[in-house]
N, C-alpha and C positions, 0 to 999 in steps of 0.2 A: 494582499494575502501573505501568509505567514505556510512556512512547510513545517510536518514531524514525522519524522519517519521512528514507526516502533521497534525499535530491534532488539526488546527484551525475549524473557522465558529461558526456559533448559534447553530448551531443544530436545527431550527426550527420543522423540522418533528418530533422530538419527543420532544416536549413540551406536558405536562408541567414538564417532566423527567430533560430537561435541563435547565428551568427557574432558578436552582438554584447549576447546576453543568454544568459542557463541557462533551461533548456524548461521548469523549473517555475514560472518568471516569466513566462511568457506565459499573454494572457488565457484562461479557460473563460468563455465569456459574460461576466460583469460583474464576475469579479473575477480575479486570479492564481490560477492552478494551485496552486499551494501553499497556499492557504484550503483547498480543499476536504480534502487529507486530515488538516492539522491540526483541521479541524471535526469530522471523525468522531469523531475520539478524547474531542475533549472531549464532543462527545453522548453520549460512551459512559464519560464521566467521568474519563476519564484527563488528570492536569492538569500531571505531570512530563513534561516532551517535549524529544525530542530534536533539533536538525535535523543530516542530516548532506548536506552539498555539495562542491564542486568547481569546478576550471576558476578560467577567469578573473573569471569575477560573484559569486564566494562574496560580499563585502562587501556587494551588495545587498541579498541576502537580509536583514541587519541594519538595512538602511533601511527597506527595507520592515515587516520583521515586530516590529523593537524586541524588546522584552520579551512581544512577546504580546497587549498590550492589545487590539486588535479580536478577541480572542476570550475577552476576559476572564480572563485569564494574568497570574499576577504577574511570571514568570519566564519565558524561555522558555534552553536550551543548546544551542551552535552546536559539530561538528567539522568538521574538514577531510577530504575524501580525496581523496590526491597520485593521478591517474594515474587511469586505467581497470582498477581491479582485480576487478568484477563486484559482484553485491549482495553475498553473502557475507563477501567481502574490508569492504566499507562498512559489515558490519552486526559487524564483528570492533572495530571503532574503540568502539563504546559501552561495552565491556564495563566502563569504572571506572562509567561512568555509570549502569549496569544496577546495580552492587551486590549483584548475588546476589538480586534480584527478575524477576518474573518481567516480561517486556517485548511487547510489540504494533506490529509493525513494519509501517508503511505505505508501499508505493512513492509517489513522488511525484506521478507522472501516472492513477495509479488514482482515478477519480471513482465516486461511488456515488450511488444517489437515496434510499436508506433509512439505514440506521446498524448498529452492530455491537454493542449493547446487550446483547442476549441470549448473544451468543457470548462474547461477555468474560465473562457470569454464570456461563455451563455451561465456562468455561473454568478461572474460580478454581474450582469444584465440583471438574473434572477432577484439583487438588492437582497440576501437574505435567505433564512432558511438550510434546506440540506442538500447535497446534491449525492445520487450515490451512479456507480459505474455499472455496467450488467455485461456476460459473454454469452453466447449459447457456450452451452456444453454435454459432452454425452453422458455426464454423467452427476445431472444436477444434488441427486442425493446425497451430493458430499462435501455439499456447501450450503449457503444460506441461500433462499430459493423467493424470489420475487412474484408473488400472485399478484398482475398487471390486467389492467381495463384501459386500453387503448395507453395513452399515455400516462395514467394513474395508477399511483402504486397503490395496492387496497389491504397487503400486509407483506412483511419477512419472514418463513419460518426456517429454522434452525436445522440442517440436515434431513428433512423430511423422507418420511419411507414410500409417499407420494406425494412427489411434486405437483405443482400446481403450474410451471413453466416449466422448461428447457435450456432457463438464465441461471448463471448463478450471478452472486453478490458480487465481487470482485474486491480486492484488500486497498479500494483507492474512493476514499472519500471526503466531500466538502463540507463544512459545518460554517454557521455563523456564533458569537459567544456566546446564544444560548443554549449551546450544548453541555457547557459545564451545569446550568442546572440544571439539566435532563438529567445529567450523571449525578448529581448528588442525591434526584429521586427515587435508583436504581437500587434493587434486593439484589443479592447474588444468587445466580442461577444453581441448579444441582451441583456442577460439577466447581464451586465456590467461588465462579468467577460474575465481575461486572461485564457483559454481553453488549458487544457492538450494536449488536439486532434489534438489544433492546432501544439502544439509543434509536435506530432508525427507525423504528414501530412507534415509537414518542413526536418524533418529525410527522411523520405518515398522519396520525392520532391528530395531531395539529391542521394539516392540509399543509405543509410546507416540506415536501419534498419532491425532488425530482430525477430523472433516471436518463442516462446516455450511454448506448451502445460503443464499447469501445472498438477501433479499427485494429487488425491486424491480431497477430498468436497473441496470447495471455500464461501463466503456468505461475502457480506457486512453487516454493523450492522447498517444502517443508518435510518432505520423506524420499527415501532413496529412490524411487521412480521417479517423483518429480523433479529430483536435483538433477537426475542424467537426462532427464528430456528438456530440462531448462537449457541446461550444459550445451547439447546437440541442438538447440532453436539459435543460442546465441552464438553456435560456431555458423551456422548455416546461414544467421541474418547477417554475421560479420562479413564471410566468405561472400555472398552476396553484392555489398557493398564495396568490394574491393574489385570485385568483379564490375561492376557499373564505371568504377571509377577509372580503374583501365581501359574499360571501352571509350569512354569517357575522353581522356589521354586520347588515346591512340587515335580517337575522333579529329582532335586539335592537330596532333601532328601531321596529317594527311590536307 
């Protein structure tokens, strides 16, 4: 499986911070935002990764990440999205990179506490189609919301005023190579973008999608509130890890 981190867009909701840099290069506690989705992939054993970026700060990704050395990688791939055509449009740029292999796609502003190792294993056993990750949230109307019937996904609605569940579809997806054929059939939404929700609904219509609930906390970081929230969660998790490490070492000393 190959990995794709989508880190384009203009980040207008974070102006003036994004007037001089890409949103995904902003700090989440003690690391640039882009570090978190890359680390999520590396933790799941995905080592062949493509960064899709855009805007005026694209070269800064190369300066920061180089060939992926901070993550123990030997190589990182980069591609450039012109304008803001939406998530599915950005995904269409990686077809040659994917080379008929399945891909794991993470939105660059999605920060998680745990890992996706089990989901990646389960997707390999699934043998094709798509998998989405869900998380219960107090405000599902802000997100894509799945209508569920047990383990089946019936439909995903984008930012519904009356959500049919309290789950959000978070920005972690797994697709087979059919995703690129699906993207070619899409028409732009009312905001002029190719929507990832339309991709997922196409897989639902084919009966080829599964879902898994993410363990641990999850947040996006596309607004000032969620950027601060993500930083606080990352700081807290980092402090807890240090405490556990210190306690374990103290135990060894005694």
